[in-house]
Structure formats: structure tokens, C-alpha cells
C-alpha angles and dihedrals in degrees: 000000000000091000092053092050090052091052093050091047092051091049091050092051089049091054091048090052091050091051090050091051090054103037107032144303108354140195101240116014132054127207115262115242113264111243127192114245120251115265116245111226109244101201126215122338117255118259094250091050090053090051092050089054094045094050093048094048092047100044106029093079086062093054121088138195116231124201123183136197132197133207114253128186121207110237095221108032095027098219115154118227141156122250129187111269107179149302136247144155136259141165139232112262100184144346089267087079098254113156122197120210141142119291090229090059091065099026111130093005123135094197139015131199124199122209116200127211092266092055097255115140130215134182110242131215123208112248100177144326139203109195094185088068096031092239132134136173123215129183131214129189102233132141112272088239088068094049112075105175117228118249114251122226133176128261091198090075097052122121129192111262100031118129121261137182132209123201121187148108108280113189088354093299103141124238103353121177123211128175136207143125138272099271097184142346136221095031119163120228132173125248125216088265089054091247115137119254104205130195092035119168117238117209139172092215105122109265116178136170106298093036090086112119094019125122129270108208138194122229090272090060094250123142110255100161148354113247107235114157149001132218106228136129090212097046092242126104113288097174096272115099132156135214133191106244115253094232087064091045092049090053097048105036097062089052092050089051092047101041104019089236139041108262110203115209112248135214096194096245141119124214128239116242107267090232090061090046090053092047089052089049092235121169121259112284139071113315111204119241095173141008122203104234090218096042134101094258093055092049088053091052100254116159132203127224112257142172123254124219090262087055093249118133122261106215119244138174131292116202105221102170141017109210106321094332119098115225121210098185146355093283090056091050094048091050090056095044090052088066089064134064133221110286095030118131112236129190115222127195113215138193123202126166093338094311124111130206141158128234135183116235127187103215121217129217110273125238 
């Protein structure tokens, strides 16, 4: 009996010691010292990871953070002050300090500040803007050593499925890299002026508020587009983002730098309301409602539709193509004219009373 009691007592002490080890200072056992676990070697990075790193290191110094302010007047005391308006992204176009961004990033702003990759800040001046294509050019006075220009690629060569990168400042988080692919090409999006931007690049690389105006890059780190919008009910990235193709950017930006605005070539015409064109059962194109008597169209013999005294319609011309490109409406025609400059000779295809013909028109610089 005594042996059994000793065994039970020993067991009880053992349980008490175990409880002390778990719950606090104990009578018998001490905590073992905590040791960090050994690190498992990871091996070499994968080839695509190395390329992600290379592209980011190479291009991020060319990406900038843009913050804007707007003038605000107090309703009661009438003082005028500046309040933060928004943030966006942009990139360095050349060593002259030109910065390309979206028009909607600086729209309505009274001032803009550009933050470079090294954290230095500069006040920016507006050089030019073209709202129809949601593009704007700013300029900062910074040393050329701080202004590595981005490498320019071509959007004409893009294929669906190829890898792309986006660098920007989503939600104000500086210099963020996201990756994805070209999801689709030749999409049509709407600018702030409700004009169509055609040929847009669709990507699933995460693009969020603040990414606007930043670069979309190919796997070689070349600019292939300017990130401009997302398709999302919540306003956050839902895997569908859009970028203005670089070929369009490379056509417009030099003219903004040179002229301070994008001057669209003009024919000296006005277009008939599409509803009237449809009622008259006219073919697709731009039916002329008016022709400037001193303009290029009048000199080429173009004629507008008009109303006779008996209220019948006097037939006029319908522009059905600019060069070799058919145009279905005014937006189509303006898109084609934007590829020309004042003084260029343009071939127009015309329809009048069932007959077609072609004329040469020397376009003038628009107003």
C-alpha cells in the first residue's frame, strides 16, 4: 500500500510540474530557450522575376508622382486658398523636363507639383493639353541628370497575350509595379470631352486611381501606352484597364510641346445632324450641313445640303472616306484628320445623289 501511495504522489507532482511549465513559474521544469529556425536556401530567381526587377530598376527613375491643388473660395469670408485636388502619375519625356500625363490628372487644377524618383519636388508649368485624347504635357526645371527619358516602343507591334508592366502611384503609394498581359487591342474608350479614343490597349495589369498618366511598358521596358482608365463599378482594379497607345502619344506630344496645343487640320465644313442624314437615307459618312466659302472644302468644290424654297432638299456631298480609310461618322473623320497637319494634301471620297467621286483637298490649320 505504501508503494502505491508513493507512485500516486509522484504522478501528482509530475502533473503539477507540467502545469507550471505551461502556465507560469513551476516547481520542476524550466522553459527551453526560443531559437530562430534555420533559413531554407531559395536558389536563383526565375527568369521572369529577374526581368520584373530589371524593368522596374531601369524605368522607375523615369516615372513621376503628380499632385495637384485647386483654388477654393470660402463662401462666407471670401478668402482664396488652395486645397489638394488629386494625385496621378506621369513620366519623363525628355531631358528638357517635359512630363507626359493624362489631361484628367491636371484638369481643373491651379497648380501641379512633380515628385521625382529620388524624392525631389518641382513646381510644374502646363505646356499643352489635348483633352480629346486625355493627354497633357507639363514641364519642370530640373537638372538633366535627374531627367532620364523613358524609352519609346511601338503599339503597332503589340499582340494579345504578351507581358506588360505598369508603374505608377496608385492611391498615393509611390512607385508601385504591377504586371499583366495585353488582354485585347483596338478597344474604344471615351475621353473627358466624350470623344472616342480608339485603338486603346486593354490590360489586366492592376491599374487603380493614381495610376492615371503612368506608363504601360512591354517586357523590354519600352513605353507602349499611357494608363488612363479602369472599368470597375467600385473604382478599384477589376482586371480591366485601358491605356492610350504609344503611337498616338508619340504623334500628339511633340505637337503639344511645339504649339502648346493640338491643332487639328480643318476642311472648313460643318456636319449635318445624323438624325437628318438617317431620315434622308444617306450612306454612312459625314453629310455636309455647311461649307465655309473661303475654306479648303469650298475650293475643292464640295457642296452642303440645303433647303429649297419649296422646302425640298437640295442634294449635297457626303464624305465617305479620308484617304484610304472609310469614315462612318464625324468622329471617324476627325480621327483621320488628326493624323495630318495644316498644309497637307488629303484625298476625300464623296457621295452625291448616288454618284461617287474623289477630290484632293489641302487642309488648313484649325482654330
